[in-house]
C-alpha positions as CSV (number, residue, x, y, z in Angstrom):
1,M,85.5,197.8,376.4
2,P,82.7,200.2,376.9
3,S,80.5,200.8,373.9
4,Y,80.8,204.7,374.4
5,L,83.8,206.7,373.3
6,T,85.2,209.1,376.1
7,R,87.4,212.1,375.3
8,R,90.4,210.1,376.6
9,N,89.6,207.2,374.2
10,L,89.1,209.8,371.3
11,L,92.4,211.4,371.8
12,Q,94.2,208.2,372.1
13,R,92.8,206.9,368.8
14,S,92.8,209.9,366.7
15,A,96.4,210.9,366.1
16,C,95.8,211.1,362.4
17,G,92.7,212.9,362.7
18,F,93.4,215.2,365.3
19,G,92.8,218.4,363.1
20,A,89.0,216.9,363.2
21,V,89.0,217.3,366.9
22,A,90.1,220.8,366.5
23,A,87.7,221.5,363.8
24,A,84.6,220.1,365.7
25,A,85.6,222.6,368.7
26,L,85.3,225.5,366.1
27,L,81.9,224.3,364.8
28,P,79.1,226.2,366.4
29,R,78.0,225.0,369.8
30,W,74.5,224.2,368.8
31,A,75.7,221.5,366.3
32,G,75.9,218.9,368.9
33,A,74.8,220.3,372.4
34,A,72.4,218.6,374.6
35,T,69.1,220.2,375.8
36,D,69.0,221.8,379.0
37,D,66.8,219.0,380.4
38,H,69.1,216.6,379.6
39,K,72.4,218.1,380.6
40,R,75.4,215.9,380.1
41,V,79.1,216.5,380.9
42,G,80.9,216.3,377.8
43,G,77.7,214.9,375.7
44,L,78.1,211.4,377.6
45,P,75.3,210.3,379.8
46,D,76.5,210.1,383.5
47,L,80.0,210.3,382.5
48,P,82.3,211.6,383.8
49,H,81.1,211.8,387.5
50,H,83.0,215.2,387.8
51,P,83.4,218.2,385.2
52,P,86.5,218.2,383.4
53,K,89.2,220.7,384.5
54,V,91.5,220.6,381.4
55,R,91.8,224.0,379.8
56,S,94.1,223.3,376.9
57,V,96.1,220.1,375.4
58,I,99.5,220.0,374.4
59,F,99.5,217.3,371.5
60,L,102.8,216.2,369.9
61,Y,102.5,214.0,366.9
62,M,106.0,213.0,365.8
63,D,105.7,210.9,362.7
64,G,108.7,209.4,361.1
65,G,112.1,208.8,362.4
66,P,115.1,207.1,361.2
67,S,114.5,203.8,359.1
68,Q,115.9,200.5,360.2
69,V,118.2,200.5,357.0
70,D,119.7,203.7,358.7
71,T,120.4,202.2,361.9
72,W,120.5,198.4,362.6
73,D,119.6,196.6,359.3
74,H,122.7,196.7,357.1
75,K,121.8,196.3,353.5
76,P,125.2,196.2,351.5
77,R,123.2,195.7,348.3
78,L,121.6,199.1,348.7
79,K,125.0,200.9,348.8
80,K,126.0,198.7,345.8
81,E,123.1,199.7,343.5
82,N,122.7,203.1,345.0
83,G,121.4,205.6,342.2
84,Q,120.4,202.5,339.8
85,P,116.8,201.7,339.0
86,F,115.1,199.5,341.4
87,G,116.1,196.1,340.1
88,L,113.1,193.7,341.5
89,K,109.7,193.2,340.2
90,M,107.3,195.4,341.8
91,E,103.4,195.3,341.1
92,P,102.1,198.0,339.6
93,T,100.4,201.0,341.5
94,Q,99.1,204.3,340.8
95,F,102.5,205.3,341.7
96,N,104.4,203.6,339.3
97,N,107.4,206.1,338.9
98,N,109.4,204.6,342.0
99,G,112.6,206.3,341.5
100,N,116.1,204.9,341.9
101,T,117.6,202.7,344.8
102,L,118.8,204.8,347.6
103,A,121.6,203.6,349.9
104,S,121.7,204.7,353.6
105,P,123.7,207.9,354.1
106,W,125.3,206.5,357.2
107,E,128.4,204.1,357.4
108,F,128.2,201.0,359.2
109,R,131.0,199.5,361.2
110,P,131.3,196.0,363.0
111,Y,131.1,196.7,366.9
112,G,131.5,194.2,370.0
113,E,132.9,190.7,369.8
114,C,129.9,189.5,367.7
115,G,130.6,192.0,365.1
116,L,127.2,193.5,364.8
117,E,127.2,196.3,362.2
118,V,125.5,199.4,363.5
119,S,125.4,202.7,361.5
120,D,127.5,205.8,362.6
121,L,124.1,207.3,363.6
122,F,124.3,205.3,367.0
123,Q,127.9,205.0,367.6
124,N,127.3,205.5,371.4
125,I,124.8,202.9,371.6
126,A,127.0,200.7,369.4
127,G,129.5,200.5,372.0
128,H,127.1,198.1,373.9
129,A,126.6,195.6,371.2
130,D,127.5,192.5,373.3
């Protein structure tokens, strides 16, 4: 891997800090601008070999998604202990109010010859369990 950071590398690595990239664009141009006698494209020496043509970026950062206990990993004990205080020993943290046990809102049913339990969230996919 090269020792320099290209714009492409920066965008690939900065999903959580993408706002900082936008803030840097809003800062005054003189903050990191190269002098006229050392013109550089994108602030990198000799890179890229052509000026960039991109005028805008559409960035989709989709954090989250269904949990494994809501999709494929059936945990019957969660349903049995739903609403009760969490029964296992936990190391103390700054967030000691852990709340109660929460079961999956989806029902699980066996599918296929193997009887794989899949949640109702994936009914169509569950038909291909075997």
